N, C-alpha and C positions, 0 to 999 in steps of 0.2 A: 504494500500500500504506500503510495507516495504522499508527500507533504501537501499536495494540492487537493487531496481528498477531504471530504467533510469531517471524517473522524479517522484517527490513526493511532496505532500502538506500536511502539518500537523499543527494543532493548538497546541500552547505551552501555557498552562494556567498559568505558573508562571516562575520566574527567574530560579528556580531549574529545571524545565522541559526544559528550554532553554539550560542550562548547560548539562543536560543529553543527549539531542539531539545532542549537539556538540560533546560529547564523542562518541556517536554512529557514527556520521559523520566522526570523526577523525579516528576511527578504520577502517571504510570503505575505506577512502582515503589511509591509510597505507597498507591495504590489496590489494585493486584493482589497485593502482598506485605505489605500492612498495615504498611508503613514499616520492615520488617526484611528487607533484601536484601543480598546480596553481589554487587557489580558490578565486573567486571574491565575495565579500560581498556587497550587495546592500540594502539600507534602509535609511530612514530619520534619523536625529539626534534622539537619544534615542530609536531607534528601537530594540536594543539588540545585535548589531554586536560584540562588545567586550565581552559581556557575552557569546555569542556563541563561540568565540575564546577561552575563558577560558575552555570550555568543550573540544574543539579540542585539546588544549594543555594538558589537563588531560589525554587524550587517549595516550599520549606519556610519561606520568609520571610526568608532572609538577604539583606541589601541591601548589605553591606559588601564590602571587598576579599577576594578569594580568592587566596591565595598558594600557590604550589607548595611542598609540604612536602619538597622534595628534600633539604634538610639536616636537617630535624627529624624526618623519616619520617612524622609524623602531625600533622594539624590537626583537632582535634575541634570540632564545632559542636553546640549545643543550642538549638533554637528552638521555642517553642510546644509543648513536650512531645515533640518529635521530635529524636532524636539522629542525627548523621551523623558519620562518620569518614573523612577523606580521607588515604589513605596514598600515598606515593611511594616505591617501593622501588628506585629507580634506583641508589642508592649501596650497596645491600646486596650483600655479597660471599658471605655464608653465611647461609642462612635461620635459623640458630640465633641470629643477631643480633636477630631479632624478639622473642625472649623478653624482652629488656631494655625494651621499650616496652609490655609486656602484650598483645601481639598476639593470643595465643590466647584471652584473656578477652574481648577486644573482638569478635573474629570469632565466638565462640560466643554472644555476647550480642545483645540487640535493637538496632535502629537500621540505618540505611543504612551499609554499609561499601563505600567506593569505592576501588579499588586501581589505581594506575598502576604499570606494569612488573610485573604479577603473575607473570611467568615467573621472577622472582628469588625467589619463595616457593614454587616448585614442590615439591609433596609436603606442603606445610603448609596448604593451603587446602581447605576443604570444597567441595562442589559449589556453583557459583555460580548465581544466578538470572538473570543477564544478562552477556553478553560484548559489549563495544562496541569496535569496531575503527575507528579514524580513519586515513584515508590522505590524504596531500597529493596534490592533482591538479596538472595543468599550469597551470591558471588561477590567477592571483594571488589569494591569500586563500581559495580554494575548497578544501573538504575533502569527502571522501566518507565517510559513516558507514554502518557495517553493524552492526545489533544483532541478537543471537540471544538469545531468552529460553529458559530451562529451567524446568521445573516450572510451566509457564504453562497455566492453564486456558483454552483457546481456546473 
């Protein structure tokens, strides 16, 4: 199953494979949603969500470090006319805390919006274009990724 399908599942045998998958996913999001998409990342701690984001950001030309915004809630990126916003909502206790970072303005605006721990903002999010679930497998460093696209013209 290719990345252009409505839903796909793939095994990612290494960190490098996770980054490469993120790059492919990023290009698909840029192409199919004209660079403006809401992407929800699901998975337990250590599942590889930030590693996947590193790949997505590489697809727009970012070559630097990608750090998890666990403490800052948001890391914005702007490269070559493309904006991307990486949220980590792990430390959110109440969705109203999101008002302090301008969450609603960013979510309603253009750009890629990538959200780790989206269940912490339940009720505050519009319909997403993609849901990405990462699962740790029994093999060392291997992950299983499942992507479901919404509003996707197949």
